[in-house]
C-alpha positions as CSV (number, residue, x, y, z in Angstrom):
1,M,18.8,17.1,-7.4
2,V,15.9,16.3,-9.7
3,G,12.3,17.0,-8.8
4,L,9.9,14.7,-10.5
5,L,6.1,14.9,-10.5
6,V,4.3,11.8,-11.6
7,D,0.7,10.8,-12.0
8,R,-0.9,7.9,-10.0
9,N,0.5,5.4,-12.4
10,G,4.1,6.7,-12.2
11,F,4.0,8.5,-15.5
12,P,6.3,11.6,-15.4
13,L,4.3,14.9,-15.6
14,E,6.9,17.6,-14.6
15,V,10.7,17.5,-14.1
16,G,12.8,20.2,-12.4
17,C,16.5,20.6,-11.5
18,F,17.6,21.9,-8.1
19,E,20.9,22.5,-6.3
20,G,22.3,19.2,-4.9
21,N,22.1,20.4,-1.3
22,K,18.4,21.3,-1.5
23,A,16.1,19.2,0.7
24,E,13.5,17.1,-1.1
25,A,10.7,18.7,0.9
26,S,11.6,22.1,-0.4
27,T,11.3,21.1,-4.0
28,I,7.8,19.7,-4.1
29,L,6.0,23.1,-4.0
30,P,7.9,24.7,-6.9
31,I,7.4,21.6,-9.1
32,V,3.7,21.4,-8.3
33,T,2.9,25.1,-8.7
34,A,4.8,25.2,-12.0
35,F,2.7,22.3,-13.3
36,Q,-0.5,23.9,-12.0
37,E,0.3,27.2,-13.7
38,R,1.3,25.6,-17.0
39,H,-1.9,23.5,-17.2
40,S,-4.3,25.9,-15.5
41,L,-5.1,23.4,-12.7
42,A,-6.7,24.6,-9.4
43,D,-7.4,21.4,-7.7
44,M,-4.6,18.8,-6.9
45,V,-3.9,16.3,-4.2
46,I,-0.3,15.8,-3.3
47,V,0.8,12.3,-2.1
48,A,4.2,12.3,-0.5
49,D,6.4,10.1,1.7
50,A,7.4,10.6,5.3
51,G,10.1,13.1,4.3
52,M,7.3,15.7,4.0
53,L,6.0,14.9,7.5
54,S,6.6,18.2,9.3
55,A,4.2,20.9,10.4
56,G,6.0,23.6,8.4
57,H,5.9,21.7,5.1
58,L,2.3,20.7,5.6
59,K,1.4,24.4,6.3
60,E,3.1,25.4,3.1
61,L,1.1,23.0,1.1
62,D,-2.1,24.1,2.9
63,E,-1.3,27.8,2.2
64,A,-0.9,26.9,-1.5
65,N,-4.4,25.5,-1.4
66,L,-3.1,22.0,-2.0
67,R,-4.7,19.0,-0.4
68,F,-2.3,16.3,0.7
69,I,-1.8,12.7,1.8
70,V,1.5,12.1,3.6
71,G,2.8,8.7,4.7
72,S,4.2,8.0,8.1
73,R,7.3,6.0,9.1
74,V,6.6,2.3,9.8
75,T,8.2,2.7,13.3
76,K,5.4,5.1,14.2
77,A,2.6,2.6,13.3
78,P,2.5,0.8,16.6
79,N,1.8,4.0,18.5
80,D,-0.7,5.2,15.9
81,L,-2.5,1.9,16.1
82,A,-2.5,1.9,19.9
83,S,-4.0,5.4,19.8
84,H,-6.6,4.3,17.3
85,F,-7.5,1.3,19.4
86,R,-7.8,3.4,22.5
87,W,-10.1,5.9,20.9
88,Y,-12.2,3.7,18.6
89,G,-11.7,0.1,19.7
90,D,-10.0,-2.7,17.8
91,A,-12.8,-3.8,15.5
92,F,-12.1,-3.1,11.8
93,T,-14.2,-3.4,8.7
94,D,-12.6,-4.9,5.5
95,G,-10.6,-2.2,3.7
96,Q,-10.9,0.3,6.5
97,L,-8.3,3.1,6.6
98,I,-6.8,4.5,9.7
99,D,-6.1,8.3,9.5
100,T,-3.6,9.4,12.1
101,I,-1.4,12.4,12.8
102,T,2.0,11.6,14.1
103,P,4.4,14.5,14.7
104,R,7.9,14.2,13.2
105,V,9.8,15.2,16.4
106,A,9.7,13.5,19.8
107,T,9.1,16.5,22.0
108,D,6.9,16.5,25.1
109,R,4.2,18.4,23.0
110,A,4.4,15.8,20.2
111,R,4.2,12.9,22.7
112,G,1.1,14.5,24.1
113,S,-0.8,13.8,20.9
114,N,-0.9,10.2,21.9
115,D,-1.8,10.9,25.5
116,V,-4.1,8.3,27.0
117,K,-5.9,11.0,29.0
118,K,-7.1,12.8,25.8
119,R,-10.5,11.9,24.6
120,A,-10.3,13.0,21.0
121,E,-7.9,11.9,18.2
122,P,-5.3,14.6,17.4
123,V,-6.1,16.6,14.2
124,W,-3.6,18.5,12.2
125,D,-4.3,22.2,12.7
126,P,-2.8,24.5,10.0
127,A,-2.9,27.4,12.5
128,R,-0.4,25.6,14.8
129,P,3.3,25.6,13.8
């Protein structure tokens, strides 16, 4: 498995090799921290795909003092939009972004984050597993 860190234009910044059975999510932190140490960088924002969307991986990034933007699966978008519409209405401004938290697993607790009885949008809490 090859771990590749790229800049916002796709230019390679760091490359690492890992065992073939290693999950993608477990390679991002070693690649990023090696790059940070080599270049004495303290402040970085990690942008990753839905493969990183688990509370454990987000907590690891947070504990490493890394900020992050993680994409969601397209199949989750209808529920995320329904939650947004319920809490904020359906009027948008041009270029508006919708920030949502959608848990990776379909447990009762995870489904509760889109509960119509809740009055506030769910927020990722690094203290909760």
